[in-house]
C-alpha positions in Angstrom: 0.0 0.0 0.0 1.0 3.6 0.7 3.9 2.4 3.0 5.4 0.3 0.2 5.2 3.3 -2.1 6.7 5.6 0.5 9.6 3.2 1.2 10.4 3.1 -2.6 10.3 6.9 -2.8 12.9 7.1 0.0 15.5 5.3 -2.0 14.5 6.1 -5.6 16.5 8.8 -7.3 15.1 8.6 -10.9 11.3 8.7 -10.6 9.9 12.1 -11.6 6.1 11.5 -11.9 3.8 9.5 -9.7 0.0 9.4 -10.3 -2.1 7.9 -7.4 -5.7 9.2 -7.9 -8.5 7.2 -6.2 -6.3 4.8 -4.2 -7.8 5.4 -0.7 -4.5 6.5 0.7 -6.3 8.4 3.6 -4.4 10.4 6.3 -2.3 7.5 7.5 -1.0 6.8 4.0 -0.4 10.5 3.4 1.8 10.6 6.5 3.9 7.7 5.1 4.3 9.6 1.8 5.1 12.8 3.7 8.0 11.0 5.5 9.3 9.8 2.1 9.2 13.4 0.7 11.6 14.4 3.5 14.4 12.8 1.6 13.2 12.5 -2.0 14.6 15.1 -4.4 13.6 13.7 -7.8 9.8 13.6 -7.8 8.3 16.6 -9.8 4.7 15.5 -10.3 2.5 13.9 -7.6 -1.2 13.4 -8.0 -3.1 12.4 -4.8 -6.5 13.4 -6.1 -9.6 11.6 -4.5 -7.7 9.8 -1.8 -9.5 11.1 1.2 -6.3 12.2 3.0 -8.3 15.1 4.7 -6.8 18.2 6.3 -4.6 16.1 8.6 -2.9 14.3 5.7 -2.6 17.6 3.7 -1.0 19.3 6.7 1.6 16.5 7.2 2.7 16.8 3.5 2.7 20.6 3.7 4.9 20.6 6.9 7.4 18.3 5.3 7.6 20.3 2.1 8.2 23.5 4.1 11.1 21.8 5.9 12.7 20.3 2.7 14.1 23.0 0.4 15.5 20.2 -1.8 12.0 19.0 -2.9 11.7 19.1 -6.7 7.9 19.1 -6.7 6.4 21.5 -9.3 2.9 20.0 -9.4 0.9 18.6 -6.5 -2.8 17.9 -6.6 -5.3 16.5 -4.1 -3.4 17.6 -1.0 -5.2 20.8 -0.1 -2.9 23.0 2.0 0.2 21.4 0.5 -1.1 22.1 -3.1 -1.2 25.8 -2.3 2.2 25.8 -0.6 3.8 24.2 -3.8 2.2 26.8 -6.0 3.3 29.7 -3.8 6.8 28.3 -3.5 7.1 27.8 -7.3 5.8 31.4 -7.8 8.6 32.7 -5.5 11.3 30.5 -7.1 10.2 31.7 -10.5 10.4 35.4 -9.6 13.7 34.9 -7.8 15.1 33.1 -10.9 13.9 35.9 -13.2 15.9 38.4 -11.1 18.9 36.3 -10.3 22.3 36.1 -12.0 22.1 32.5 -13.1 22.7 31.6 -16.8 21.5 28.7 -19.0 22.0 27.5 -22.6 19.8 29.3 -25.2 18.5 26.3 -27.2 18.1 28.0 -30.5 20.1 27.9 -33.7 19.8 28.9 -37.4 19.7 26.3 -40.1 20.5 27.7 -43.6 19.4 25.9 -46.7 21.4 26.9 -49.8 22.0 25.6 -53.2 21.3 26.0 -56.9 17.8 27.1 -58.0 15.2 24.4 -58.5 17.3 21.9 -56.5 14.5 21.4 -54.0 15.5 23.6 -51.1 12.0 24.9 -50.4 10.5 21.4 -50.7 13.1 20.1 -48.3 12.2 22.8 -45.7 8.6 21.9 -46.1 9.4 18.2 -45.6 11.3 19.1 -42.4 8.2 20.8 -41.2 5.9 17.9 -42.1 4.1 19.9 -44.9 2.9 18.2 -48.1 5.0 18.1 -51.2 3.8 20.7 -53.8 5.2 20.4 -57.3 3.8 23.9 -58.1 5.5 25.6 -55.2 6.8 29.0 -56.2 10.6 29.6 -56.4 12.0 31.4 -53.4 12.6 35.2 -53.8 15.5 36.3 -51.7 15.0 34.1 -48.7 12.1 32.7 -46.6 12.4 32.3 -42.8 10.4 29.7 -40.9 10.4 28.9 -37.2 10.3 25.4 -35.8 10.3 23.7 -32.4 12.0 20.3 -32.6 12.0 17.3 -30.3 12.9 14.0 -31.9 10.6 13.1 -34.8 8.4 16.2 -34.2 9.2 19.4 -36.1 6.4 21.9 -35.2 5.9 25.0 -37.3 6.2 27.6 -34.5 4.3 30.8 -35.1 3.4 32.0 -31.6 5.5 34.7 -29.9 7.6 33.2 -27.1 8.2 34.7 -23.7 11.9 34.0 -23.8 12.7 35.3 -20.3 10.0 33.1 -18.6 10.9 30.1 -20.7 14.6 30.4 -19.7 13.7 30.9 -16.0 11.6 27.7 -16.0 14.5 25.9 -17.7 16.8 27.0 -14.9 14.2 25.8 -12.3 13.9 22.4 -13.9 17.7 22.1 -14.2 18.0 22.6 -10.4 15.4 20.0 -9.8 17.2 17.3 -11.8 20.0 15.3 -10.3 21.6 15.0 -13.8 20.8 16.4 -17.2 18.5 14.5 -19.4 20.2 12.8 -22.3 18.9 13.0 -25.8 18.8 10.2 -28.2 22.0 9.9 -30.2 22.6 8.7 -33.7 24.8 5.6 -34.1 27.5 7.6 -35.8 28.3 11.1 -34.5 28.3 13.8 -37.2 31.1 16.4 -37.3 30.6 19.0 -34.6 32.2 22.3 -35.4 34.0 24.3 -32.7 32.6 27.7 -31.7 34.2 30.6 -33.7 36.5 32.8 -31.7 34.6 35.9 -32.7 30.9 36.7 -32.8 31.3 38.8 -35.9 29.0 37.8 -38.7 28.7 38.7 -42.4 28.2 42.5 -42.7 28.9 42.7 -39.0 31.5 44.1 -36.8 31.6 43.8 -33.0 32.4 47.5 -32.2 29.6 49.5 -30.6 27.4 51.9 -32.6 26.3 55.3 -31.6 23.5 57.2 -33.3 20.5 59.3 -32.6 16.9 58.0 -32.4 15.4 57.0 -35.7 11.6 56.7 -36.0 10.2 54.3 -38.6 9.2 56.9 -41.1 11.4 56.1 -44.0 14.3 58.4 -43.2 17.9 57.9 -44.6 20.2 56.0 -42.3 22.9 58.7 -42.7 20.7 61.3 -41.0 21.0 59.6 -37.6 24.7 59.4 -36.8 26.1 62.0 -34.4 29.8 61.8 -35.0 30.7 64.0 -32.0 28.5 62.0 -29.8 30.3 58.9 -31.1 33.6 60.1 -29.7 32.1 61.0 -26.4 30.4 57.6 -26.1 33.6 55.7 -27.0 35.6 57.6 -24.5 33.0 57.0 -21.8 32.6 53.4 -22.6 36.3 52.7 -22.6 36.4 53.1 -18.9 33.3 51.0 -18.1 34.1 47.6 -16.6 32.7 44.5 -18.3 30.6 43.6 -15.2 26.9 44.3 -15.5 25.9 47.5 -13.6 24.1 46.9 -10.3 20.4 46.9 -11.0 18.1 49.2 -9.0 14.9 47.9 -7.5 12.7 49.4 -10.2 14.7 47.3 -12.8 13.4 44.0 -11.5 11.9 41.8 -14.3 8.2 41.5 -13.8 6.3 38.5 -15.2 2.9 37.1 -14.3 3.3 33.7 -12.8 1.5 31.0 -14.7 1.5 27.4 -13.4 0.6 26.2 -16.8 3.8 27.8 -18.1 5.8 25.8 -15.5 4.2 22.6 -16.5 4.5 23.2 -20.2 8.1 24.2 -20.0 8.9 21.0 -18.0 7.3 18.9 -20.7 9.2 20.8 -23.4 12.5 20.9 -21.5 14.3 19.1 -24.4 12.8 21.2 -27.2 15.1 22.9 -29.6 14.1 26.0 -31.5 15.4 26.2 -35.1 15.2 29.2 -37.4 15.0 27.8 -40.9 16.4 30.1 -43.6 15.6 29.0 -47.2 17.8 31.1 -49.5 16.8 31.6 -53.1 19.0 29.6 -55.4 19.1 31.9 -58.5 22.4 33.6 -59.1 20.9 37.0 -59.0 20.4 36.6 -55.2 23.9 35.6 -54.3 25.1 39.2 -53.9 22.3 39.8 -51.4 22.9 36.6 -49.5 26.3 37.9 -48.1 24.3 40.1 -45.8 22.4 37.3 -44.1 24.9 34.3 -43.9 26.2 33.9 -40.4 29.3 32.4 -38.8 27.4 30.0 -36.6 24.5 27.7 -37.3 24.0 24.6 -39.5 24.3 24.8 -43.2 22.4 22.4 -45.5 23.6 22.4 -49.1 20.9 21.0 -51.3 21.5 19.7 -54.9 19.7 17.7 -57.5 21.3 14.2 -57.8 19.9 13.8 -61.3 21.9 16.8 -62.6 25.1 15.5 -61.0 24.7 12.2 -62.8 23.7 13.6 -66.2 26.8 14.2 -68.3 25.1 17.2 -69.9 24.4 19.0 -66.7 27.1 17.7 -64.4 29.7 20.4 -65.0 27.1 23.2 -64.2 25.9 21.3 -61.1 29.5 20.9 -59.9 30.2 24.6 -60.5 27.3 25.6 -58.2 28.2 23.0 -55.6 31.8 24.2 -55.5 30.7 27.8 -55.3 28.6 27.1 -52.2 31.2 24.9 -50.6 33.7 27.8 -50.9 31.2 30.4 -49.9 30.1 28.6 -46.7 33.7 27.9 -45.9 34.6 31.6 -46.2 31.6 32.9 -44.2 31.4 30.1 -41.6 34.7 28.1 -41.7 33.8 26.2 -38.5 30.1 25.6 -39.0 28.8 22.1 -39.7 27.6 21.4 -43.2 25.2 18.7 -44.5 25.1 17.8 -48.2 21.6 16.8 -49.2 20.8 15.2 -52.6 17.2 15.4 -53.8 15.1 13.3 -56.3 16.8 10.1 -55.1 13.7 8.0 -55.6 14.0 8.5 -59.3 17.7 7.4 -59.5 17.2 4.5 -57.1 14.2 3.2 -59.1 16.5 2.8 -62.1 18.6 -0.2 -62.8 21.8 -0.2 -60.6 20.2 2.4 -58.4 22.6 1.6 -55.5 25.6 2.1 -57.8 24.2 5.5 -58.9 24.0 6.6 -55.3 27.6 5.6 -54.9 28.4 7.4 -58.1 27.0 10.6 -56.6 29.0 10.0 -53.5 32.2 9.5 -55.4 31.7 12.8 -57.3 31.0 14.6 -54.0 34.0 13.2 -52.2 36.3 14.5 -54.9 34.6 17.8 -55.1 34.5 18.4 -51.3 37.8 16.9 -50.2 39.2 20.2 -49.0 36.1 20.9 -46.9 35.8 17.5 -45.1 36.4 19.0 -41.6 33.0 20.8 -42.0 31.0 18.1 -43.6 28.6 15.9 -41.5 29.0 12.3 -42.4 26.0 10.0 -43.1 27.2 6.5 -42.3 29.2 5.4 -45.3 28.1 8.3 -47.5 29.2 11.9 -47.6 25.7 13.1 -48.3 22.1 12.5 -47.3 20.0 11.1 -50.2 16.3 12.1 -49.9 13.2 12.4 -52.0 10.6 15.1 -50.9 7.8 13.7 -53.1 8.1 10.2 -51.9 9.2 11.2 -48.3 12.3 9.1 -48.7 14.8 9.4 -45.8 13.1 12.6 -44.5 13.1 11.4 -40.9 16.8 10.4 -41.1 17.6 13.9 -42.3 15.6 15.5 -39.5 17.5 13.4 -36.9 20.8 14.4 -38.5 20.0 18.1 -38.5 18.7 18.0 -34.9 21.7 16.0 -33.6 24.1 18.4 -35.4 22.4 21.4 -34.0 22.2 20.1 -30.4 25.9 19.2 -30.4 27.1 22.4 -32.1 29.4 24.4 -29.8 27.5 27.5 -30.4 24.6 25.9 -28.6 26.7 25.7 -25.4 26.8 29.5 -24.9 24.9 30.4 -21.8 22.8 33.6 -21.5 21.3 35.4 -18.6 17.6 36.1 -17.9 18.3 39.8 -18.4 19.4 39.1 -22.0 16.1 37.2 -22.6 14.1 40.0 -21.0 15.9 42.5 -23.3 15.0 40.3 -26.3 11.4 40.0 -25.2 11.0 43.8 -25.1 12.8 44.3 -28.4 10.4 41.9 -30.1 7.3 43.3 -28.4 7.6 46.3 -30.7 7.1 44.1 -33.8 3.4 45.0 -34.0 4.1 48.7 -34.5 7.7 48.8 -35.9 10.0 46.9 -38.2 13.3 48.3 -36.8 14.6 50.1 -33.7 17.6 52.4 -33.2 20.5 51.8 -30.9 20.7 55.2 -29.2 16.9 55.5 -29.2 14.7 52.5 -28.3 17.4 49.9 -27.9 19.6 51.7 -25.4 16.6 52.7 -23.4 15.3 49.1 -23.3 18.8 47.8 -22.4 19.1 50.3 -19.5 15.9 49.0 -18.0 17.6 45.6 -17.5 21.0 47.0 -16.4 22.9 46.0 -19.5 26.1 47.8 -20.3 26.9 49.0 -23.8 29.2 46.0 -24.3 26.5 43.6 -23.2 24.0 45.2 -25.6 26.4 44.5 -28.5 27.1 41.0 -27.4 23.4 40.2 -26.9 22.4 41.7 -30.3 25.2 39.7 -32.0 23.8 36.5 -30.4 20.2 37.3 -31.4 21.4 38.1 -35.0 23.3 34.8 -35.2 20.3 32.8 -33.9 17.9 34.4 -36.5 15.7 36.5 -34.3 16.8 39.9 -35.5 19.1 41.4 -38.1 21.8 43.7 -36.8 24.4 44.7 -39.4 27.5 46.4 -38.0 29.7 47.0 -41.0 29.5 50.8 -40.5 28.4 53.2 -37.8 25.2 54.0 -39.7 24.2 50.4 -40.2 25.0 49.5 -36.6 22.4 52.1 -35.5 19.6 50.0 -36.9 18.2 46.8 -35.2 15.8 45.1 -37.6 13.3 43.1 -35.5 11.4 41.7 -38.5 14.0 39.8 -40.6 11.5 38.7 -43.2 10.5 42.4 -43.7 13.9 43.5 -44.9 14.4 40.3 -46.9 11.1 40.8 -48.7 11.9 44.5 -49.4 15.2 43.7 -51.0 13.6 40.8 -52.9 11.1 43.1 -54.5 14.0 44.8 -56.4 16.6 42.1 -56.6 15.0 39.1 -58.4 15.3 36.9 -61.4 13.3 38.5 -64.2 12.9 35.2 -66.0 11.1 33.6 -63.1 9.9 36.2 -60.6 8.7 39.2 -62.6 5.2 39.7 -64.0 5.4 42.6 -66.4 1.6 42.9 -66.6 1.5 44.6 -63.2 3.9 47.3 -64.4 1.8 47.8 -67.6 -1.3 48.5 -65.4 0.5 51.1 -63.4 2.3 52.9 -66.3 5.7 51.8 -65.1 6.5 49.3 -67.8 9.4 51.3 -69.2 10.9 51.7 -65.7 10.6 48.0 -65.1 12.2 47.2 -68.4 15.1 49.5 -67.5 15.5 47.8 -64.1 15.4 44.2 -65.2 17.3 44.6 -68.5 19.9 47.2 -67.6 20.0 47.2 -63.8 18.8 50.9 -63.5 16.1 51.6 -61.0 14.1 54.9 -61.0 12.9 56.4 -57.8 9.3 56.2 -59.1 9.6 52.4 -59.6 11.3 51.9 -56.2 8.6 53.8 -54.5 6.0 51.6 -56.1 7.8 48.4 -55.3 8.0 49.4 -51.6 4.5 50.7 -51.5 5.8 54.3 -51.0 6.7 53.3 -47.4 10.3 53.5 -46.1 11.6 54.3 -49.6 14.5 56.5 -48.5 15.4 54.0 -45.7 15.7 51.1 -48.2 17.6 53.2 -50.7 20.1 54.2 -48.1 20.4 50.6 -46.7 21.1 49.2 -50.2 23.7 51.9 -50.9 25.5 51.2 -47.6 25.5 47.5 -48.1 26.9 48.2 -51.6 24.0 46.6 -53.4 23.1 49.9 -55.1 24.8 53.2 -56.1 23.5 56.5 -57.3 23.4 56.7 -61.1 23.4 59.9 -63.3 21.1 61.8 -61.0 19.3 61.6 -57.6 16.3 59.8 -59.2 18.0 56.8 -60.7 20.2 54.1 -59.2 22.4 51.3 -60.4 21.9 47.7 -59.1 24.9 45.7 -60.6 23.5 42.3 -59.6 20.7 42.8 -62.2 23.0 43.5 -65.1 22.9 41.0 -68.0 25.8 39.1 -69.3 27.5 40.2 -72.5 29.9 37.7 -74.1 30.9 39.9 -77.0 33.1 42.4 -75.1 36.0 42.3 -77.4 39.6 42.1 -76.4 40.6 43.5 -72.9 44.1 44.3 -71.8 45.2 41.7 -69.3 48.3 43.5 -68.1 47.0 43.9 -64.5 45.3 41.0 -62.8 43.8 40.9 -59.3 44.2 37.2 -58.5 41.9 35.6 -55.9 42.8 32.0 -56.8 44.4 31.3 -53.4 40.9 31.4 -51.9 38.2 32.2 -54.5 36.3 35.1 -56.0 32.7 35.1 -54.6 29.8 36.3 -56.6 29.1 39.8 -55.3 32.6 41.1 -55.0 32.8 42.4 -58.5 29.3 43.8 -58.3 30.1 45.8 -55.1 33.4 47.0 -56.7 31.3 48.4 -59.6 29.0 50.1 -57.0 32.0 51.8 -55.3 33.5 52.8 -58.7 30.3 54.5 -59.8 30.0 56.3 -56.5 33.6 57.4 -56.7 33.4 58.7 -60.3 30.2 60.6 -59.5 31.9 62.3 -56.6 35.2 63.1 -58.3 33.9 64.2 -61.7 30.7 65.1 -63.5 28.9 61.9 -64.3 29.6 60.6 -67.7 26.8 58.6 -69.3 29.2 56.9 -71.6 29.9 54.5 -68.7 29.3 51.0 -70.0 28.5 48.0 -67.8 27.2 44.4 -67.9 27.3 41.5 -65.6 31.0 40.9 -65.7 32.3 44.1 -67.3 32.5 47.9 -66.5 34.1 50.7 -68.5 34.6 54.2 -66.9 35.9 56.9 -69.3 36.9 59.3 -66.5 38.2 57.2 -63.5 41.1 59.1 -61.9 41.4 61.2 -65.0 41.7 58.2 -67.3 39.7 55.4 -68.9 39.5 52.2 -66.8 38.0 48.8 -67.7 37.2 46.1 -65.2 36.5 42.5 -66.1 35.4 39.7 -63.8 36.9 36.4 -65.0 35.4 33.5 -63.0 37.4 30.9 -64.8 40.6 32.4 -63.4 39.1 33.6 -60.2 40.3 37.1 -61.0 39.4 40.7 -61.8 41.2 42.2 -64.8 42.1 45.9 -64.6 42.9 47.8 -67.8 44.2 51.4 -67.8 46.8 53.5 -69.5 48.3 54.2 -66.0 47.4 51.1 -64.0 49.9 52.0 -61.2 47.8 55.0 -60.4 44.5 53.2 -60.5 45.4 50.1 -58.6 45.7 51.8 -55.2 42.1 53.0 -55.5 40.8 49.6 -56.6 42.8 47.9 -53.8 41.3 50.3 -51.2 37.8 49.4 -52.5 38.5 45.7 -52.3 39.8 46.2 -48.7 36.5 47.9 -47.8 34.4 45.1 -49.4 36.5 42.5 -47.7 36.1 44.1 -44.3 32.4 44.9 -44.5 31.0 42.0 -46.4 33.4 39.0 -46.5 34.5 38.9 -42.9 38.1 39.8 -43.9 38.7 36.3 -45.3 39.3 37.2 -48.9 42.9 36.9 -50.1 44.3 38.3 -53.3 47.4 39.5 -55.0 48.0 42.1 -57.6 50.0 41.1 -60.7 51.2 43.6 -63.2 52.9 42.1 -66.3 53.0 38.8 -64.3 54.9 40.3 -61.4 53.5 40.9 -57.9 52.7 44.5 -57.2 52.2 46.1 -53.8 50.2 49.4 -54.0 52.1 51.9 -51.9 49.4 54.5 -51.7 46.3 52.4 -51.0 44.0 54.2 -48.6 44.5 52.8 -45.1 41.2 51.7 -43.7 41.7 52.1 -39.9 38.4 50.3 -39.2 36.1 48.3 -41.3 33.3 50.4 -39.7 34.5 53.5 -41.5 31.4 55.2 -42.9 31.0 54.7 -46.6 30.7 58.4 -47.4 33.9 59.1 -45.4 35.7 56.3 -47.1 34.8 57.5 -50.6 35.8 61.0 -49.8 39.2 59.8 -48.6 40.1 58.1 -51.9 
């Protein structure tokens, strides 16, 4: 009876839940159970409903719980006075945890799906979320962000706003209650687990602090909100501040309404993992934009079509895209784990010698990826994960591999404080009315409420950016001033302009609005008019988006204030004629990512327009640019992907190269994480520019940089 149960509880250290409703335990039995609770520290749920224990039995249990601070009970029912005591104690523990200094792991990570267009990335994301296969699903424009809560085979599509501070507090409470951490189910073969990067810097990010005036969401230019004098004062003041969090005053206590259901739900979901799934558009036109959003930490999933890798007619092109992404991921996130995922495998397995064809794909991939093996997550005896989204082939295995890789990634081991989570909660609470906040306006005010120093603000924002909750670009002081709290908002805005005209453009909509000529100019020649941009952005935030694109070097002013060049939309021209190859900027020791040449063209156009009157005889296409009056001479630039090089032609190349080199240094520091390597060759001999502009900091404002050339 009750005594036997009580005797077992005294020695058991693993039982967490005990349901005893309707067992006629009565007061005597309740006393036996109370004696057991004096020493038991593992039981979290106890149901004594309908056991007629009476006030006496309830008091015995309550007295014991009051005297045993080690009790782990978070839910007690059917014990009257004791029930109320447990609720009150949990309420106090919850509030104490909210305002304590304890830290815990933030179980959230980005998973980035990349690859060639039409390879099946979106279908793979839908499969991960348990959604049906749709052969008519539209191609991704820019990127799509989905949220998921993962626990084993279940990948829920998470759409509700989470109270991060409360969830972390409950996690800490549960952790204290457990004698040892719960173990998760492991795969038979452990995938590669990448070490945590030494720096939290991400693409287009820099860890230094930003200073700027408050910016309201009314479509202003970013450049209007940087107070350079205040920057110097803030830097001087912050240099003397210790890293310790300032002592909080009583009014800074974190207030949350206690909810017993929250405690119980959090206990049930204690092993849940939140994943932010980023599905990047695969068309080449988007690659220049992707550099802004790729991060150093997270899990990368490189998706490819196995049929194209096996077909001799498409193999070379498929290998080119795979190699591009392998190099790009390695440059942006050299320590992040990478899974190779081959789609349409049901088709190749159904053919004769299907197993041999899978091995054939594996052989090609091993040769192609041999210099990236330290990042690649193994799949038993294969280097890739063969799946089929239509037939649901190996989908569950891929889910397990991604979950295991994410849970064991070192980035997941970083612990955060409740105050960081409360800071995050309040940032995201503004999403209903705003799309972005400003550092020296809303963000600094919110951070001060939770006693966060300037350094802690930057660290917290860097973490939230890496985990996919916000976008905080820190390449320049102006960009750092903006904290975008709706990532999909900025992605969609850029994707309305930068898109593949052969797939994503409906010219009929422009005909109806009288903007057909403007649209033709944009999608054929890469020239955007202010009227068209206003229409695409619904005449909301137009100046903000223009300034953002200019400062991320996706756009430059062109001829006048009402037209803009977007080099990633320029078309290819294979009939350029002969180009002088005397000067070569050679990137072959690493590689020349798509987007470097396009940003170089942006900077050159801005430079020419500032130094001379704009010459409309400038000629440009996808891989070529000609400037008749660049540093008082004609200059031609050619991107040569086959040689991983940029060719520079000029009558006085020694005068031009220092300017070009300075621009490449700026692009490397702001966009490529400083990982690009190149050498300048003139007449086949190494040339070191002596007068290249020294960039003291990659955060140097773009306007200041251009004026210094």
